[in-house]
C-alpha positions as a printed Julia matrix, in Angstrom:
353×3 Matrix{Float64}:
 101.61  58.64  104.93
  99.16  60.16  107.38
  99.64  61.64  110.98
  97.92  58.67  112.28
  98.09  60.24  116.01
  96.79  63.49  114.84
  93.88  61.71  112.94
  93.05  59.95  116.14
  93.1   62.87  118.57
  90.92  65.03  116.0
  87.96  63.01  116.97
  87.68  64.9   120.09
  87.82  68.27  118.23
  85.09  66.99  115.84
  82.87  66.21  118.88
  83.26  69.66  120.34
  82.36  71.13  116.98
  79.45  68.78  116.71
  78.35  70.02  120.15
  78.86  73.59  119.63
  81.59  73.6   122.4
  84.23  75.09  119.86
  82.95  78.31  118.45
  85.87  80.78  118.53
  88.42  80.47  115.71
  91.02  81.19  118.05
  90.04  78.61  120.45
  89.68  76.24  117.41
  93.31  77.35  116.27
  94.75  76.45  119.65
  93.0   73.23  120.3
  94.35  72.05  116.84
  98.06  73.28  117.85
  98.03  71.26  120.84
  97.27  68.0   118.92
  99.53  68.82  115.73
 103.01  67.44  115.5
 105.75  69.99  115.25
 107.37  67.19  113.12
 106.03  67.02  109.49
 104.4   63.66  107.84
 105.0   63.55  104.35
 101.88  62.28  102.64
 103.27  62.05   99.04
 106.69  63.04   96.98
 105.62  63.47   93.32
 108.65  62.28   91.56
 107.39  63.46   88.29
 104.58  65.35   86.76
 105.24  64.18   83.24
 102.12  62.1    81.67
 101.59  60.64   78.41
  97.63  59.94   79.02
  94.67  62.2    78.24
  92.47  61.25   81.25
  89.07  62.95   80.84
  88.64  62.76   84.78
  91.88  64.58   85.4
  92.51  68.1    85.66
  96.06  67.8    84.73
  94.55  67.28   81.22
  92.87  70.41   80.6
  93.87  72.88   83.31
  97.46  72.07   84.48
  99.97  74.76   83.31
 103.17  74.34   85.3
 106.27  73.34   83.98
 106.91  69.65   83.13
 109.78  68.17   85.42
 111.41  65.46   87.56
 112.4   65.57   91.01
 116.16  65.26   91.36
 117.94  62.64   93.53
 119.3   65.05   95.98
 116.06  66.52   96.55
 114.44  63.41   97.41
 116.8   62.3    99.69
 117.02  65.63  101.58
 113.1   65.11  101.95
 113.4   61.43  103.19
 116.31  61.98  105.53
 113.93  64.61  107.44
 111.02  62.27  108.1
 110.51  58.92  110.03
 108.18  55.88  109.5
 105.33  55.17  111.97
 106.49  53.43  115.26
 105.15  49.71  115.6
 103.39  50.84  118.9
 101.48  53.77  116.88
 100.66  51.43  114.33
  99.07  48.88  116.73
  97.01  51.72  118.51
  95.86  52.8   114.52
  94.73  49.26  113.95
  92.82  49.25  117.04
  91.23  52.61  116.27
  90.2   51.91  112.86
  88.45  48.49  113.71
  86.56  50.32  116.77
  85.61  53.7   114.83
  84.99  52.18  111.23
  84.56  48.38  111.69
  87.55  47.61  109.31
  90.22  45.22  110.35
  93.55  44.95  108.53
  92.75  41.44  107.23
  89.55  42.22  105.9
  88.72  42.08  101.95
  89.86  44.68  100.02
  87.99  48.0    99.53
  88.49  51.56   98.86
  88.25  52.15  102.74
  90.49  49.48  103.69
  93.08  50.62  101.23
  92.95  54.29  102.73
  93.08  53.26  106.22
  95.69  50.26  106.18
  97.62  51.26  102.95
  97.82  55.25  102.42
  98.1   55.86  106.2
 101.3   54.04  106.12
 103.04  54.72  102.74
 105.1   57.19  101.09
 102.97  58.13   98.24
 105.41  58.53   94.99
 102.66  59.8    92.54
 100.94  63.3    92.0
  99.95  64.6    88.64
 102.13  62.37   86.76
 102.97  58.92   85.79
 105.57  57.39   88.08
 106.45  54.8    85.44
 107.73  57.44   83.15
 110.45  58.24   85.96
 113.4   56.17   85.15
 114.8   56.69   88.55
 112.01  55.18   90.4
 113.62  52.0    91.42
 116.27  53.88   93.08
 113.65  55.86   94.98
 111.91  52.54   96.14
 115.52  51.42   97.31
 115.83  54.49   99.34
 112.67  54.25  101.06
 112.95  50.55  101.89
 116.3   50.83  103.31
 114.94  53.55  105.58
 112.18  51.27  106.67
 109.55  53.26  104.81
 106.59  51.38  102.75
 106.17  52.8    99.17
 103.57  52.86   96.87
 102.28  54.52   93.55
  99.36  54.52   90.97
 100.16  54.38   87.51
  98.65  53.54   84.14
  99.57  50.0    83.3
 100.07  50.62   79.39
 103.16  52.58   80.59
 104.63  49.21   82.19
 108.55  48.74   81.12
 108.91  44.97   82.39
 112.9   45.54   82.8
 112.15  48.77   85.26
 109.14  47.29   86.9
 111.26  44.3    87.85
 113.83  46.52   89.31
 111.23  48.31   91.49
 110.03  45.05   92.58
 113.59  43.8    93.51
 114.25  47.16   95.3
 111.44  46.45   97.76
 108.39  48.14   96.24
 105.36  47.43   98.74
 102.58  48.46   96.65
 101.87  49.34   92.75
  98.48  50.1    91.52
  97.35  49.8    88.18
  94.19  52.03   87.03
  91.94  50.07   84.62
  88.7   51.66   83.58
  87.71  48.89   80.87
  88.42  45.52   79.44
  87.8   46.93   76.11
  90.63  48.72   74.61
  88.24  51.11   72.66
  86.21  52.06   75.66
  89.76  52.47   77.75
  90.85  55.01   75.07
  87.85  57.13   75.47
  88.54  57.51   79.23
  92.46  57.55   79.42
  93.43  58.71   76.05
  94.8   56.93   73.07
  97.99  55.8    74.73
  95.9   53.64   77.04
  94.58  50.05   76.61
  93.58  47.0    78.35
  94.66  43.96   76.21
  98.53  44.64   76.31
  98.49  46.21   79.98
  96.7   43.02   81.05
  99.42  40.62   79.59
 102.06  43.01   81.11
 100.46  42.87   84.28
 100.47  39.04   84.29
 104.31  38.82   83.58
 104.7   41.23   86.6
 102.76  38.85   88.7
 104.52  35.85   87.45
 108.05  37.65   88.22
 106.88  38.17   91.63
 105.96  34.67   92.43
 108.98  33.07   90.68
 111.19  35.56   92.82
 109.34  35.26   96.08
 108.72  39.13   96.28
 106.22  41.03   98.52
 104.86  43.61   96.38
 101.24  43.69   96.71
  99.74  44.35   92.81
  96.84  46.72   93.29
  93.86  46.84   90.44
  91.41  49.66   90.6
  88.69  51.12   88.47
  87.34  54.58   89.2
  83.34  54.93   89.64
  82.74  57.46   87.25
  79.1   56.95   87.03
  79.06  55.41   83.5
  75.96  53.64   82.72
  77.9   50.58   82.43
  80.06  50.85   85.44
  78.73  47.9    87.32
  78.86  45.78   84.05
  82.5   46.68   83.42
  83.68  46.38   86.97
  82.16  42.83   86.93
  84.04  42.06   83.87
  87.28  43.36   85.36
  86.66  41.25   88.43
  86.33  38.38   86.31
  89.55  38.88   84.07
  91.45  38.99   87.46
  89.83  36.15   89.23
  92.09  33.77   90.93
  94.99  36.26   90.41
  97.15  37.57   93.32
  96.2   41.0    93.28
  93.99  43.29   95.62
  91.15  44.73   93.48
  88.59  47.21   94.27
  86.04  49.88   92.94
  87.2   53.23   93.52
  85.39  56.42   94.25
  86.27  59.5    91.73
  88.27  62.05   94.07
  87.45  65.47   93.35
  84.49  66.09   91.36
  84.14  69.72   91.8
  84.85  70.4    87.96
  82.34  67.73   86.77
  78.8   68.41   85.63
  77.47  65.02   87.05
  78.53  65.04   90.68
  77.74  61.65   91.95
  79.16  61.3    95.26
  81.57  59.43   97.03
  81.76  55.97   99.35
  85.29  57.12  100.46
  86.03  57.8   104.31
  88.55  60.44  103.28
  86.19  62.37  101.16
  83.45  62.27  103.12
  85.2   63.69  106.42
  86.56  67.19  107.23
  89.98  68.11  105.4
  92.7   67.43  108.16
  95.56  68.03  105.75
  96.75  71.29  106.97
  97.65  69.89  110.2
  98.03  66.42  109.38
 100.26  65.88  106.15
 102.68  67.82  103.98
 102.78  67.3   100.17
 106.19  67.86   98.04
 106.13  68.31   94.34
 108.44  67.53   91.54
 110.14  70.89   91.75
 110.77  70.69   95.59
 107.77  73.11   96.66
 105.75  72.24   99.57
 102.05  72.7    98.57
  98.63  72.47  100.15
  98.08  68.96   99.26
  98.31  66.81   96.2
  95.22  68.17   94.52
  96.88  71.5    93.82
  97.89  70.56   90.23
  99.05  73.81   89.63
 101.12  74.75   92.65
  98.98  77.75   93.38
  99.32  77.5    97.45
 102.93  77.13   98.06
 103.84  76.79  101.63
 107.68  76.63  101.14
 110.61  75.27   99.12
 112.56  72.1   100.33
 115.87  73.7    98.52
 115.57  76.65  101.04
 114.19  75.5   104.28
 113.83  72.52  106.33
 110.79  70.49  106.21
 110.12  71.57  109.84
 111.06  75.29  109.04
 108.38  74.87  106.51
 105.71  73.08  108.57
 106.02  75.46  111.5
 106.26  78.54  109.42
 104.09  81.54  108.73
 102.7   80.34  105.47
 101.44  77.3   106.92
  99.9   79.12  109.93
  98.23  81.4   107.58
  96.86  78.46  105.53
  95.64  76.72  108.33
  93.83  79.88  109.48
  92.49  80.22  106.38
  90.98  76.6   106.54
  89.34  77.88  109.87
  88.09  81.06  108.78
  86.44  79.22  105.65
  88.08  82.01  103.38
  85.85  81.74  100.0
  88.42  82.92   97.76
  90.53  80.35   98.72
  91.4   77.25   95.92
  90.55  74.66   98.53
  87.19  76.17   98.67
  86.75  76.74   95.05
  88.47  73.78   93.72
  87.91  70.76   96.27
  85.26  68.64   97.51
  86.35  68.34  100.94
  84.42  70.12  103.49
  86.84  72.75  105.16
  86.7   72.48  109.2
  85.88  76.26  109.46
  82.41  75.21  107.99
  81.69  73.6   111.16
  82.13  76.68  113.34
  78.66  77.62  115.0
C-alpha cells in the first residue's frame, strides 16, 4: 500500500520546491512532518527471500548476501494487526486525484502506470527478494489479509507454479497474482531468468489457473508482465506475448525495469513511480522476511535497518530516531548513503535550492 493521502498532499511541497519557496532543510523537514501520518502504512511484507531463479537483471543473483529465511506466521500477524486498509472515502478521493493529475482512470486499459496507481497503491505486496510461490504458507497469509479487508498481491515466476497451492491461494481470496514472462521461447527465457525458468510449461499452468478461476467464479486478477530490458528483440518478443494471451482473461503490460543503477545500459523508464521524487521515507514501510523494517524493498541486503517488529511496534519504529535520521538523510542528500549509490530515484534533497 501507499499512503495515498501523503502522496496527494506532497504535490504542494513539490510546488514549493520547484518555485524555490522551500530552501532550508529544517523547514522542509517540518513541512513533511505536517503531512506525514503518525500511523505507518506498510508497502510490502517479504514473506520469503528464497528464490531458485538466476535472473540477470536482479541484484539478488550477484549481490545479495543476507541469510535465506521465511517470515513466521506470528510475525506476519503482528504486522497485519497494526495496520489498516484505506477507507472507501480516501480511495474515492484518490481516484479523482489520479484522473485529474495523470489522466488515468480506474477503468482504463492495463498499463504499468495504471497498475501503480490503482493496484500498488491499495495492495499489501507479498514479495521482496524471493519468489512467494516457494512459500508453503502463502495461502494462509492471503486468507489473513482477506479477512482483515486488505487487498493482496505478489509477483512471481510462473515456472514455480504448484497448481494445488495456487488454487488454495485463489480460494483464500488472492486479489492479484503477477507472472513475469520474458520470452515465448524457452531458451531465450532461460538466458534471462535462469535454467529453472521456461515459457511452455508456465503457459500451460497459467491456462489451468485461469480455468480454475472461471470454473469456481473467483475474483483473482491474473497479471502478465514482460520487463523492458532494452533488448534488440524487445518489441517483437512483447508482441508475441500479447498474441499468446490474446482473448485470455489477463491484465497484461510491458513493464519498465525498476532500478538500473548497476546496469551499463541505463535505458530510462516510463514509470510514474521511478520518474518522481522518492517519497518512501514518509509514505511507506517495508518489512523483510526476518522481521526487520528497512528503507524500502530495494534494500536487498537490509543495510539500512530502521527497526525490528519483534522488539517494537510499527508506530514506535515509524516515529523513532532511526526513521527521523533516515528522513533527514534524504533531505540532506547524503552522498555516502545507499539510496544515493544504489537507486535510480531522485532524493528530495536534490531539489533544495
